C-alpha positions in Angstrom: -99.6 -54.2 27.8 -101.1 -50.3 26.3 -103.7 -50.8 23.7 -104.3 -47.5 22.2 -107.7 -46.8 21.9 -109.9 -44.6 19.0 -110.9 -41.0 20.3 -114.5 -40.6 21.3 -116.0 -38.7 18.7 -116.1 -40.6 15.2 -113.5 -39.7 12.5 -114.5 -39.5 9.1 -113.6 -43.1 7.4 -111.7 -44.1 11.1 -112.3 -47.9 10.2 -111.3 -47.6 6.5 -108.2 -46.5 7.5 -107.2 -49.4 9.8 -107.9 -51.3 6.6 -106.0 -48.9 4.2 -102.9 -49.9 6.6 -103.4 -53.4 6.6 -103.9 -53.1 2.7 -100.5 -51.3 2.0 -98.9 -53.9 4.3 -100.0 -56.7 2.6 -98.8 -55.2 -1.0 -95.4 -53.9 0.8 -94.9 -57.7 1.6 -95.1 -58.3 -2.1 -93.2 -55.5 -3.3 -90.1 -56.9 -1.0 -90.3 -59.6 -3.4 -89.9 -57.9 -6.6 -87.5 -55.1 -5.7 -83.9 -56.8 -6.4 -82.2 -54.5 -3.8 -84.5 -55.6 -0.9 -81.8 -58.0 1.2 -83.4 -58.3 5.0 -81.7 -55.1 6.2 -82.8 -52.7 3.6 -86.4 -54.5 3.7 -86.6 -53.7 7.2 -85.9 -50.0 7.0 -88.6 -49.5 4.4 -91.0 -51.5 7.2 -89.6 -49.2 9.6 -90.1 -45.8 7.6 -93.5 -46.9 6.6 -94.5 -47.7 9.7 -93.9 -44.4 11.3 -95.9 -42.6 8.0 -99.2 -44.3 9.0 -98.6 -43.9 12.9 -98.2 -40.4 12.3 -100.9 -39.9 10.0 -103.3 -41.5 12.8 -101.6 -39.6 15.5 -102.1 -36.0 13.9 -106.1 -36.1 14.0 -105.9 -37.3 18.0 -104.1 -35.0 21.1 -104.2 -38.2 22.7 -101.6 -39.9 21.0 -98.2 -38.6 21.2 -96.1 -38.1 18.2 -92.5 -40.0 17.6 -91.0 -36.8 17.0 -88.3 -36.1 19.3 -88.6 -39.7 20.6 -87.2 -41.5 17.3 -83.5 -40.3 16.3 -83.6 -36.8 14.3 -87.3 -36.9 13.6 -88.4 -33.1 14.1 -92.0 -32.4 14.6 -94.6 -33.2 11.6 -97.0 -31.3 9.7 -99.7 -30.1 11.8 -103.6 -30.1 10.6 -105.7 -27.0 10.0 -107.5 -26.4 13.0 -111.2 -27.0 12.9 -111.0 -28.2 9.6 -112.2 -31.7 8.8 -110.2 -34.8 6.9 -111.0 -38.1 6.0 -108.7 -40.8 8.0 -108.4 -43.2 5.1 -108.2 -40.9 2.1 -105.5 -39.2 4.5 -103.7 -42.4 5.4 -103.9 -43.4 1.9 -102.3 -40.7 0.6 -99.3 -40.7 3.2 -98.6 -44.8 2.4 -98.8 -44.1 -1.3 -96.2 -41.8 -1.4 -94.0 -43.6 1.0 -94.2 -46.9 -0.7 -93.2 -44.9 -4.3 -90.4 -43.6 -2.1 -89.0 -46.2 -0.5 -89.9 -49.0 -3.6 -89.6 -46.5 -6.6 -86.8 -49.0 -8.2 -89.3 -52.2 -7.9 -89.8 -54.8 -11.2 -92.7 -54.0 -13.2 -95.2 -56.3 -11.4 -94.5 -54.0 -8.5 -94.6 -50.8 -10.4 -98.1 -52.5 -11.7 -99.5 -52.9 -8.2 -98.6 -50.1 -6.6 -100.3 -47.8 -9.6 -103.3 -50.3 -9.4 -103.4 -49.5 -5.4 -103.3 -46.1 -5.4 -105.5 -45.3 -8.2 -108.1 -47.5 -7.6 -108.1 -47.4 -3.7 -108.3 -43.5 -4.3 -111.3 -43.7 -6.0 -113.0 -46.0 -3.9 -112.3 -43.5 -0.7 -113.3 -40.9 -2.4 -116.5 -41.9 -3.4 -119.5 -39.6 -1.5 -116.8 -37.4 0.4 -117.2 -33.7 -0.3 -114.1 -32.5 -2.6 -112.8 -30.3 -0.5 -112.2 -33.0 2.4 -110.5 -35.1 0.0 -108.4 -32.5 -1.4 -107.6 -31.1 2.4 -107.1 -35.2 3.1 -105.3 -36.4 0.5 -102.5 -32.8 0.5 -102.0 -33.1 4.5 -101.6 -37.3 4.1 -98.7 -36.4 1.4 -97.4 -34.0 3.4 -96.9 -36.4 6.3 -95.2 -38.9 3.9 -93.1 -36.4 2.2 -91.6 -35.0 6.0 -90.7 -38.8 6.7 -89.5 -39.7 3.3 -87.1 -36.7 3.8 -86.2 -37.4 7.1 -85.1 -41.1 5.6 -82.9 -39.6 2.9 -80.5 -38.8 5.6 -79.6 -42.3 7.7 -77.0 -43.4 5.4 -79.2 -46.3 4.2 -80.9 -44.6 1.4 -78.9 -45.3 -1.9 -77.9 -48.8 -1.8 -75.5 -49.7 -5.2 -74.0 -52.3 -6.6 -77.0 -54.7 -4.8 -75.1 -53.8 -1.6 -72.3 -55.2 -2.3 -68.9 -52.8 -2.5 -67.5 -52.3 -5.7 -63.9 -52.4 -3.8 -63.1 -55.1 -1.3 -60.0 -57.3 -0.3 -60.3 -60.4 1.5 -57.9 -60.3 4.9 -55.9 -63.9 4.7 -56.8 -65.2 8.1 -58.7 -68.3 8.6 -60.4 -66.9 11.3 -62.4 -64.5 9.5 -65.0 -64.1 6.4 -64.6 -65.2 3.2 -67.1 -65.7 0.2 -68.8 -68.7 0.2 -69.9 -69.0 -3.1 -68.9 -68.6 -7.0 -71.2 -65.2 -7.4 -69.4 -62.9 -8.7 -71.0 -59.9 -6.9 -70.9 -61.8 -3.5 -67.2 -61.6 -3.2 -67.8 -58.9 -1.0 -70.1 -59.0 1.7 -73.1 -57.3 1.7 -73.7 -53.6 3.1 -70.8 -53.9 4.9 -71.6 -50.0 6.5 -75.0 -50.8 7.6 -73.9 -50.7 11.4 -73.2 -47.4 11.0 -76.5 -46.1 9.7 -79.0 -43.6 11.6 -80.8 -45.7 14.3 -84.5 -45.3 14.9 -84.9 -45.5 18.8 -81.5 -47.1 20.0 -78.7 -44.6 20.2 -76.7 -46.2 17.8 -75.9 -49.3 16.2 -73.0 -50.5 19.0 -75.5 -49.8 21.6 -76.6 -53.4 22.2 -73.0 -54.8 22.0 -72.3 -58.7 22.5 -69.2 -60.5 23.7 -67.0 -61.8 21.2 -67.5 -65.2 19.9 -65.8 -68.4 21.2 -61.9 -68.0 20.1 -61.1 -69.4 16.9 -59.3 -72.6 17.1 -58.6 -75.5 15.2 -57.8 -77.9 17.9 -60.5 -80.7 18.5 -61.7 -80.3 21.5 -62.0 -76.5 21.5 -65.2 -74.3 21.9 -65.0 -73.6 18.5 -64.3 -76.7 16.7 -67.0 -78.2 18.8 -69.3 -75.8 17.8 -68.6 -76.2 14.0 -68.9 -80.0 14.5 -72.3 -79.5 16.3 -73.3 -77.5 13.0 -72.0 -80.5 10.8 -73.8 -83.0 12.8 -77.3 -80.9 12.7 -77.3 -81.0 9.1 -75.6 -84.7 8.5 -78.2 -86.0 11.0 -81.2 -84.1 10.3 -84.8 -85.2 11.0 -87.7 -84.0 8.7 -89.1 -81.8 11.1 -85.8 -80.0 11.6 -85.3 -79.6 7.7 -88.8 -78.4 7.9 -88.1 -75.7 10.1 -85.2 -74.3 8.5 -87.2 -74.0 5.4 -90.1 -72.3 6.8 -87.5 -69.7 8.5 -85.5 -69.2 5.2 -87.5 -66.5 4.1 -84.6 -66.1 1.1 -84.3 -62.5 -0.9 -86.5 -62.5 -4.2 -88.2 -65.5 -3.0 -90.3 -64.4 0.7 -91.2 -61.3 2.0 -87.7 -61.5 3.8 -87.0 -62.3 7.8 -88.5 -58.9 8.9 -91.3 -59.2 6.6 -92.2 -62.8 8.1 -92.4 -60.5 11.8 -94.6 -58.4 9.9 -97.0 -61.0 8.3 -97.4 -62.5 11.7 -98.0 -58.8 13.2 -100.5 -58.4 10.7 -102.1 -61.5 11.0 -102.6 -61.2 15.1 -104.0 -57.3 14.4 -106.8 -58.4 12.2 -107.5 -61.9 14.0 -107.8 -59.4 17.4 -109.9 -56.6 15.6 -107.2 -54.2 16.2 -108.6 -50.5 15.5 -106.7 -47.9 13.6 -104.5 -46.8 16.8 -103.5 -49.8 18.1 -102.6 -51.5 14.3 -100.5 -48.1 13.9 -98.7 -48.5 17.2 -97.6 -52.3 16.9 -96.7 -51.6 13.3 -94.2 -48.7 14.1 -92.6 -50.4 16.9 -92.0 -53.7 15.3 -90.7 -51.9 12.2 -88.3 -49.4 14.0 -87.5 -52.5 15.9 -86.6 -54.5 13.1 -84.6 -51.8 11.6 -82.7 -51.2 14.7 -81.9 -55.2 15.1 -80.4 -55.2 11.5 -78.2 -52.2 12.1 -77.2 -53.4 15.9 -76.5 -56.8 14.1 -74.3 -55.6 11.2 -72.3 -53.4 13.3 -71.5 -56.4 15.3 -70.6 -58.6 12.0 -68.7 -56.5 10.5 -66.7 -55.8 14.2 -65.8 -59.6 14.7 -65.9 -60.6 10.8 -66.3 -64.4 11.7 -66.1 -67.1 9.4 -68.8 -69.0 8.2 -69.4 -72.8 9.0 -69.1 -73.8 5.6 -65.6 -72.4 5.2 -64.1 -74.1 8.2 -66.2 -77.3 7.8 -64.9 -77.8 4.2 -61.7 -77.0 5.1 -60.7 -78.7 8.1 -63.2 -81.7 8.8 -65.1 -82.5 5.7 -64.6 -81.1 2.3 -67.8 -82.5 0.6 -69.9 -81.3 3.6 -72.8 -78.4 2.4 -75.5 -76.8 4.4 -79.4 -77.2 3.6 -79.5 -73.5 2.9 -77.5 -70.9 0.7 -75.0 -69.5 2.9 -75.5 -65.3 3.2 -73.0 -63.3 1.5 -71.3 -61.8 4.9 -69.9 -62.6 8.1 -71.4 -65.2 10.4 -71.5 -63.6 14.0 -74.3 -63.0 14.8 -77.4 -64.5 13.4 -79.2 -61.8 11.5 -82.4 -64.0 11.9 -81.7 -64.3 16.0 -81.3 -60.8 16.4 -84.1 -59.6 14.7 -86.4 -62.1 16.3 -85.5 -61.8 19.3 -86.1 -58.0 19.0 -89.5 -58.5 16.9 -90.9 -60.9 20.2 -88.9 -58.5 22.6 -91.9 -55.9 21.0 -94.8 -58.1 20.3 -94.8 -60.0 23.4 -94.6 -56.3 25.5 -97.9 -55.7 23.5 -99.9 -58.6 23.4 -98.6 -60.8 26.4 -96.2 -63.6 26.7 -98.7 -66.2 26.2 -100.4 -65.4 22.9 -100.8 -68.0 20.4 -101.0 -67.8 16.9 -100.7 -69.7 13.9 -98.4 -68.6 11.3 -99.5 -68.9 7.4 -96.5 -66.8 6.2 -95.6 -69.2 3.5 -98.7 -71.4 2.9 -99.0 -69.7 -0.7 -95.9 -70.8 -1.1 -96.8 -74.6 -0.2 -95.2 -74.6 3.4 -97.3 -75.8 6.1 -98.8 -73.5 8.5 -96.7 -73.7 11.7 -98.4 -73.0 15.4 -96.6 -71.5 18.5 -97.3 -71.0 22.2 -95.9 -67.4 22.1 -93.6 -65.0 20.4 -90.8 -65.8 22.1 -91.2 -69.7 21.3 -91.2 -68.7 17.3 -88.1 -66.7 17.7 -86.2 -69.1 19.5 -87.3 -71.4 16.5 -86.4 -69.0 13.9 -83.1 -68.7 15.5 -82.5 -72.7 16.0 -83.2 -72.8 12.2 -80.3 -71.3 11.2 -77.9 -74.1 12.8 -80.4 -76.6 11.5 -79.8 -75.5 8.0 -76.0 -75.6 8.5 -75.2 -71.8 8.2 -74.6 -70.2 12.1 -73.1 -71.2 14.9 -74.9 -71.7 18.3 -73.2 -68.7 19.9 -74.3 -66.7 16.8 -78.0 -67.8 17.4 -77.8 -67.4 21.5 -76.0 -64.0 21.5 -78.1 -62.8 18.8 -81.3 -63.5 20.7 -80.1 -61.4 23.5 -78.6 -59.0 21.4 -82.4 -58.6 20.2 -84.2 -58.3 23.7 -81.8 -55.6 24.5 -82.9 -53.7 21.1 -86.4 -54.3 22.3 -86.3 -52.1 25.2 -85.4 -49.3 23.5 -88.7 -49.6 21.2 -90.7 -50.4 24.2 -90.1 -47.4 25.9 -91.4 -45.5 23.3 -94.7 -43.3 24.7 -97.4 -43.2 22.1 -100.2 -42.4 24.4 -100.8 -39.1 26.2 -102.4 -39.9 29.7 -105.5 -37.9 30.8 
């Protein structure tokens, strides 16, 4: 485990800068709820870029912290601070994240816009109190320059523009019982969500196909076949569910517009861990940058595989061949089945968090406490990842193979993020 530490010489606003990072991330979790285009892949992208923004803003003030430029795909050298000049770390960080938040959540609803405006103006005023005007101006200008550099990099990744909520205007369903078809009657969802997302530029892994997975079980309608058996497992899991299994399904559902989404759930877990451990600025930005990038890469890798295999959803198969009246607990999302996005991103998140915090880190997950869902407790991040993954079977929306291969894919993706170097040895 590598933990970054503050430099020996105290920096102006160093502790406040950590609080600024936490505060902006808490707000971003709420902004995701109020931004209509923020499906899980889109949300993961925003978390990644904002995590990198915070990391680079902090790293610019300490030569012992290594920039991610040259390590993340196509990220060029960042602006440099003026030699010998004083900066306030909190003001600098706030300027960088304020610009980034407006860049990535510019289309949020009225509630989100008001929250951002208040955060920008009130926090900037509070932080500037008692700080010499020249340091305020210099810090704000440099922070904005860092934020602008990351925003410009983001615009070239293939995911900057999301039209029609992410659903293509022109899409034709292929007549093949093994392939995905729409699973509800909502007009816009007669096409699958973000079919080109797997071709977006990745962050730490080479490309979306890097952590490829084997094909799903061969499609079959024959009783006793591997495919039929997996379908019956999903049907029976819903029909015979226990109250605990239903609670697990709903706890990890993380529906868009009703929650911070699945990647936001893992960001929430990390924020609680960092605050509980009283992590300093450098540890905080390091963990959030790594977690954000691995979540973004996991959705790119997962979407590459989803549209490569384009597999039918359990509800379609079960209704057609087994039980026309059967329905899953959860709403089946509008895209192909294999692998499970929850599983891929949870395996990736756990791989990164265990690399930092250790494989026996116990924690309580209070992500949905304000929404009336009970806090859940885990003995490790991997235990939480496995529960998040199996929740999709309990909910009736994924076959077991999609869950198991998704977790494995996530661990593969995490290896690339864990290989990033953020500390320069003395």
